[in-house]
C-alpha positions in Angstrom: -14.6 -27.8 6.8 -17.2 -28.8 4.6 -20.6 -28.0 5.6 -23.8 -29.3 3.9 -27.1 -27.9 4.0 -31.1 -27.3 2.6 -34.4 -27.6 2.7 -37.8 -29.4 1.5 -41.0 -27.2 1.7 -44.1 -28.4 0.7 -46.7 -26.2 0.5 -50.4 -26.6 -0.4 -52.7 -24.1 -2.3 -56.4 -24.0 -3.1 -55.5 -21.2 -5.9 -52.9 -20.0 -7.4 -50.6 -18.5 -5.4 -47.6 -15.9 -6.0 -45.1 -16.9 -3.3 -41.3 -14.9 -2.2 -39.5 -17.1 -0.8 -36.1 -16.2 1.0 -33.7 -19.6 1.2 -30.9 -19.4 -1.1 -27.9 -18.4 0.6 -26.9 -14.3 1.0 -24.4 -13.1 -1.5 -21.8 -12.6 0.7 -20.8 -15.9 0.9 -21.1 -17.1 -2.4 -17.2 -17.7 -2.5 -17.2 -20.3 -0.8 -20.2 -22.3 -2.1 -18.0 -25.5 -3.6 -21.5 -27.5 -4.3 -23.5 -24.4 -5.6 -27.0 -24.7 -4.8 -29.3 -26.8 -6.5 -32.8 -25.4 -6.2 -36.2 -26.8 -8.1 -39.9 -26.8 -7.6 -42.3 -29.7 -8.3 -44.3 -29.8 -9.8 -41.8 -27.5 -12.0 -42.7 -23.9 -12.2 -41.8 -20.8 -13.9 -39.5 -19.2 -11.0 -37.2 -15.5 -10.5 -34.9 -14.2 -9.1 -34.3 -11.0 -7.7 -32.7 -8.8 -4.4 -34.4 -6.7 -2.0 -33.7 -3.6 0.2 -31.5 -5.6 2.3 -29.8 -7.5 -0.6 -31.3 -10.9 -0.1 -32.4 -12.6 -2.4 -35.4 -13.5 -3.8 -37.0 -17.0 -5.6 -40.0 -15.4 -7.0 -42.9 -17.5 -8.8 -46.5 -18.4 -8.7 -47.5 -22.0 -6.4 -50.1 -23.2 -8.1 -53.8 -25.6 -7.3 -52.7 -27.6 -4.9 -49.5 -29.4 -3.5 -46.1 -27.5 -4.3 -42.5 -28.1 -3.4 -39.6 -25.9 -3.1 -36.0 -28.0 -2.6 -32.6 -27.0 -2.2 -29.5 -28.7 -1.3 -25.6 -27.2 -1.8 -22.1 -27.6 0.1 -20.0 -24.6 1.2 -16.9 -24.7 2.6 -16.5 -23.3 6.4 -13.5 -22.4 8.7 -14.4 -24.7 11.0 -14.2 -21.5 13.7 -16.5 -21.0 16.1 -18.0 -17.7 16.5 -15.5 -14.4 17.2 -15.2 -12.8 20.2 -14.1 -9.6 20.4 -14.1 -8.0 24.1 -12.6 -4.7 23.1 -15.2 -3.7 20.5 -16.9 -0.7 21.7 -19.9 0.8 20.0 -20.6 4.3 17.5 -22.2 7.7 18.4 -25.0 7.3 16.9 -23.4 10.7 14.6 -20.9 8.9 13.4 -22.5 5.5 11.9 -22.8 5.4 9.0 -26.4 6.1 6.6 -27.1 2.6 6.3 -26.9 1.6 9.2 -29.4 4.2 11.2 -32.4 1.8 9.7 -31.7 -0.5 12.4 -31.9 2.0 14.9 -35.0 2.1 15.3 -38.3 0.6 16.2 -39.8 -2.0 14.1 -42.8 -4.8 13.3 -41.0 -7.1 16.2 -39.3 -5.3 18.0 -41.1 -2.4 19.4 -38.4 0.2 21.0 -40.5 2.8 22.4 -42.0 0.6 24.7 -39.1 -1.2 26.3 -37.0 1.2 26.5 -36.9 3.1 30.2 -36.8 -1.0 30.8 -33.7 -1.4 28.0 -31.8 1.5 30.0 -32.6 0.8 33.4 -31.2 -3.2 32.6 -27.9 -1.9 30.6 -27.2 1.9 31.1 -24.9 1.0 33.6 -23.4 -1.9 31.9 -20.1 -1.3 30.2 -20.9 0.3 27.0 -19.9 -1.9 24.1 -19.2 -6.2 23.5 -19.4 -6.2 26.9 -22.7 -4.5 26.8 -24.2 -6.9 23.7 -23.4 -10.6 26.0 -24.6 -8.7 28.5 -28.6 -8.1 26.9 -27.9 -11.9 25.0 -26.8 -13.2 28.7 -30.3 -12.1 29.9 -32.8 -12.6 27.2 -31.3 -16.3 27.4 -32.1 -16.6 30.4 -35.1 -14.3 31.1 -37.1 -16.6 27.8 -37.7 -20.2 28.2 -37.6 -21.8 24.9 -40.6 -24.1 23.5 -41.6 -24.9 19.9 -44.7 -25.7 21.4 -45.3 -21.7 22.9 -44.3 -20.8 19.0 -47.3 -17.8 17.5 -45.6 -16.0 15.0 -47.1 -12.6 15.9 -45.1 -12.5 19.2 -43.2 -9.6 19.7 -40.3 -8.6 21.3 -42.2 -6.5 24.3 -44.4 -9.4 24.2 -41.6 -11.8 24.3 -40.6 -10.7 27.7 -43.6 -10.4 29.9 -44.6 -13.2 28.1 -40.8 -14.8 28.6 -41.8 -17.8 26.2 -40.7 -18.2 22.6 -38.8 -19.8 20.3 -34.7 -18.4 18.7 -36.9 -15.4 16.6 -38.7 -14.0 19.6 -35.2 -14.6 21.4 -33.5 -13.2 18.4 -36.1 -9.7 18.4 -36.3 -9.0 22.2 -32.2 -9.2 22.4 -32.7 -6.6 18.4 -34.7 -4.0 20.0 -32.5 -3.6 23.9 -30.1 -3.4 21.7 -31.6 -0.5 19.7 -32.8 1.8 22.8 -29.8 2.0 23.6 -28.4 2.3 20.4 -26.3 0.2 19.0 -27.6 -1.2 15.4 -28.6 -4.8 15.3 -30.1 -6.1 12.5 -32.3 -9.4 12.7 -30.6 -12.7 10.8 -32.2 -16.6 9.4 -30.4 -19.2 8.2 -28.4 -22.4 9.1 -27.0 -23.6 12.5 -26.0 -27.2 12.0 -25.6 -29.0 15.5 -21.6 -29.1 14.6 -18.8 -28.9 17.8 -22.4 -29.6 20.3 -24.7 -31.5 21.0 -26.9 -33.5 17.9 -30.8 -31.1 18.8 -33.7 -33.3 16.2 -35.6 -32.4 14.2 -33.2 -29.3 12.3 -34.7 -26.0 11.6 -34.3 -23.0 10.6 -32.2 -21.0 13.4 -32.3 -17.1 13.9 -29.1 -15.0 16.0 -28.6 -11.1 15.5 -25.7 -8.3 14.2 -24.9 -6.1 16.1 -22.2 -3.5 14.1 -19.7 -2.2 16.5 -15.8 -1.1 15.8 -16.9 -0.5 12.1 -17.9 -3.7 11.9 -21.0 -6.4 12.0 -20.5 -9.5 14.8 -23.0 -11.9 15.2 -24.6 -12.4 18.8 -27.0 -15.0 19.6 -29.0 -15.4 22.3 -31.0 -18.4 22.3 -27.8 -19.9 22.4 -25.7 -17.9 24.0 -22.4 -19.8 23.4 -19.9 -19.5 20.1 -21.1 -22.0 17.4 -19.0 -22.9 14.3 -21.0 -23.1 10.7 -23.6 -20.3 10.8 -24.8 -20.0 7.1 -26.4 -16.7 6.3 -30.4 -16.8 4.5 -31.5 -13.2 5.1 -31.0 -10.4 7.0 -33.7 -7.2 7.8 -35.2 -5.1 10.5 -36.8 -8.3 12.4 -38.9 -11.1 11.0 -41.4 -9.4 8.9 -38.6 -8.7 6.3 -37.2 -11.9 5.8 -39.6 -14.1 6.4 -38.8 -18.1 4.7 -42.1 -17.6 2.0 -44.4 -14.9 2.0 -47.9 -15.6 0.3 -50.2 -13.8 -1.1 -53.2 -15.4 -0.7 -53.8 -18.7 1.2 -51.8 -21.8 1.5 -51.1 -24.4 4.3 -47.7 -26.0 5.5 -48.0 -29.6 4.8 -44.4 -30.9 5.2 -41.1 -29.2 6.4 -37.6 -30.6 6.5 -33.9 -28.7 6.9 -30.7 -30.4 7.1 -26.6 -28.8 7.7 -24.3 -31.2 8.7 -20.8 -31.4 8.1 -19.9 -34.0 5.3 -16.1 -34.6 4.5 -16.0 -32.8 1.0 -17.3 -31.5 -1.5 -21.0 -33.7 -2.8 -19.3 -36.1 -0.1 -20.8 -38.1 2.9 -21.3 -37.3 6.3 -19.1 -36.9 8.2 -18.0 -38.8 11.8 -17.5 -37.8 14.9 
């Protein structure tokens, strides 16, 4: 299948302000692009790109005084298959993990492993290790946190989400990541596009957050917010938690004035939206 995705974000700055934006498709899906990403700003300002420590593609620019709109759009080819389920996937003992996994065992800004370790072992220590344990974590988080956009808070941590029992997709992801790390399972935070493909349409569209967990020598997607296999995940960025991969990192004051995201199936590259 083909999936068209994009965004239109407008910010207002009282002074020239440096921005770093993580909005583009991750390089590991570059081969699946069928209509290359078209990106521009209004007004037109100079931009450059670089790769951060996690391999994410970052857009660098200086926003002028007043409004700045950043717009991007592309079409990708996807298998059309839901997230795979591999119940036999095993955990790795820590000494056997690849070096680059170790950072995803450690506590981070929003994932306080020190404050949640005992809770994690109490809840999941006796659950069968591997895929079954990770799914048990996602089942718990899915049922423990109530989704509520009106209760969103950018500073909420995994520990706070556990006790407050409310949040948005990033809070579900942070708590699941923290629990996995407490149990010595590498886990990383992911944001990207996830359209309502194969499920009831929910408006308005937004960027989504989920997690990836290292089992049986590979990273696997889990989604404690939705907690069902989904079709058409499009990864934008990966990191330890949301602090590593904000959509827009502003080095000065700004106000979000407009925000629009689209992700939907189309009949062909550059074509119209597919009908149900």
